[in-house]
N, C-alpha and C positions, 0 to 999 in steps of 0.2 A: 407596677415599677419595682425594679430590683434594687436592693440596697448594696451598694459597692464601696469598700474602703480602698482609698488610694494613699499610698506613701511615696512622696516625692523625694528626689535625691539631687543635690546640686554640686558643682565643682568651681573652684578658683585655682588657677595654676601660675606659678611665677617663672617658669621656663618649658621649653617644649619637651624636656626631658623630665620634668619634676611637676607632675600635676598634683593639685591639693584639692581634696574633697571638702564641700562645705554644704551646710544645710541651714535652715531657719535659726537665727539667733535664739539662744535660750531665753533672753529678756525680750518679753512680748512687746514692750513698750518701743524696742528698737525697730522692729519692723511688724506692726500689729497684722499687717495683711499676709505674712509670711507663715503658712500653716503647714507643717510636715506631714500629718496624718489627717486625711479629709474623708468624709463620709457623704455620698449622694444617694438619694432614692428615699430618704426618710422624711416623715412628716416635718413641716417646719415649726411646729408647736403653736400656730396661731388659732387652731380650733377650726378652721376652714377647710380641712382635708386637702390643703395645699402640699405637694410634694416638692422638695429641693432635688430638681432635676441635675443640676451641676454643682460641683464643688471646685472652688478656686482658690489659688494660692499664688503668692507673688515672692520672688526673691531678687533683691537688688544686688548686683555685683559691686563689690567694694573696690572701685578703681580710684586711684589718687587724683587729687584735682589738678587740672591742667596749670603749667608754669609758664612765666611770661616768655621764656625762649620756645615753648611749643606753641603758644599762641600766635607768636611772630611767625614762626614757620607755617603754621595753618593759615594765617591771614594772607600770606605771600602767595600760597598755593592756590586760595579761593580767589585772589586778583588775577593770577595767571590763567585759572580756567574759566572763570566768570561765573561760578556757582558757589554756593555755601559749602564749605568743607567742615565736615564733623571733626571733634577731637578724638573719638575713638572710631577708627575706620576699619572697613572689612579687612582681616588678615592680622589685625593686631593681637587678638586674643581668639582662641578656639574654645567653644562650650560644647559639652555634651551632659544630657540629662538622663539619669536612670530613674525608672519607676517601678512600682509594684502595685498591682490592684488584686484585692480578694473579694470574691464574691461572698457575701454574708448571708445569702438565701439558700434554701434547701431546694431550688430550681436552677437551671441554667440560665444564662444571662448574657447580655452584650453590654461592652463599655467602649468609651473612647478616651484616649489621654491625648489632649490637644496642647501645643504649645504656641503661645502668642507673645508678644514682647513690646518693647518701646526703644526709640532712639533717644538722643538728647533734645530732640524738639518734638517728637510725636509718640503716642501711644497707639498701639492696635488692639482694639477690644471689638470682636465681631459682634457681640451682644449690642453694641451701641451703634452698629452700622446697618442701616436699612436700605437695601438695594432695590425692593420693589414693594408696592402696597398690595400686590396679590397675596392673599393668605396661604396659598398653594405652593408659592415660589419658595425654592430650597433657601436655607438659612445662609447668612454670609459665613464663608468659610474660614477656619483657623488658619494660621501661618503653615502649621504642619500638624500631622495627627488625625486627619480627618478620616481614620479607617476603623470600622467596628472590630472589636477585638471579643471572640467567643470565650466565654469562661464558664466551665461547669459548675455545677452547685458546689459550694463550700471551697472551690478551688482557689489558687493564687497564681498569677501570671505576672512575670516580671519582663521588662524590655528596656530598650535604650534608645533615646532621640540622639542620632549620631551627629558627629561635628559637620560632616557634609549636609546633612538635613537642616541644622541651625544655621549654616552658610547660606542655604539657599532661601531661607525663612528671612534672614537679615537683607537679602537682596529685594525680597517680595514686600517687605514692608517700606523699603525706600521707594519701590515702584507705585505702591498704593498711595503713601502719605505725601510723597513729594512730586510724582508725576501723574496722578489722577489715574492710574491703571486700574482697571476694574479688579477686584480681589480675587475674582474665579480665573481670570486670565493670567494674574500674577503668580497664584499658587498652583495652576495645572500646567505651567510650562516651566521648563528648566531654564535658567537664565545665567547661571554662574560664569558661562563662557561669552556672555555678552560684552561687547566692549563699549557700550554706553547705554544709557536709560532714556528713551525717547518719551518726553512728557505728552500727555494728551489733553484735550479739551475737557472742561467740566460738562457733565451731561446737562442737557436742558430738560427740567421737568415739564415744560410745555410741549416738548417733543419726544415723548418716552420711546417711539420706535426708530429714532435716529440715534445710532450708536456714536460714542465720542471719537473723534478723529485725533490723529497727530497734531499737536499744536505746532503750526509753522513758524509761529513767532517766538516760542520758548527755546531757550538754550538747552541743547541736549547735556545730560549729565554723563561726563565721560568716566572711564573705569579708572583712570588715573587718580581721581580723588577718592576713590574707594580702597586703593591699595595703601598699606602702610608706607609711611615715608622713612626717612633716616631715623627717627624715633618715634616709637609707639607709646602708648599710655602705660604707665607702670601699674601692675596688677598688685594689691596688697591681699594676701591670704590672711584671714583672721577668724575662720571657722573650721570646723574638723570634719563634716562628713556631708555630702549632698551632690549637687550638680558638679560636673567637672568643667573647669575653665583652665586653659593653660595660654601662655603667650606663644606666639609663632615665632617671634624672633627676639633675641636677647638685647 
């Protein structure tokens, strides 16, 4: 196992032309799960020769709470469309994540920088999703970033998870959590131009060979609910260097 050090960078922006870079808060008690510098591939210290294969961090985007008029508009749209409408909708903010990985070993190695996330109602953690009892089945994929990165011995590699990639991941998490779409199907197809999300039936564990089918009784989730309305959420920038987020409209 190769030891890798990962530095994550985040962003919050107040307008389309004024992005603000943010990172994990300096006070650990504010977001204890947000760790800017991570290391994977080292012994976990339990004395059982167990290696920490993954290093995870979490950054909460500081978005102002929903006001009464925002809630009224959202509830009216939900009644019109017949589906639950979130407060933060696709297109309200744009997110970009910058990262740096350093190979701490004197041998070349590979690393993956994966991005997962959460909505107001659901969290997507591929480590908690078991799609098959087969030990040889591929693991549940992340929302984005499932590509090996070759890193020479002692070298440092930097990259960016672009706004369009995060946007696609935002649609994928809706497909998986609200429409029962298989994570592989959701993440391996481009869905940003789809006019609606079609819910699927839940898989039947007693019939593993029968794939889920479109749910004929479910209401399709229209694109209109995912587009920002007259008012989007107000983004509060209160940190100084990290992932980049910006509002799509003032």
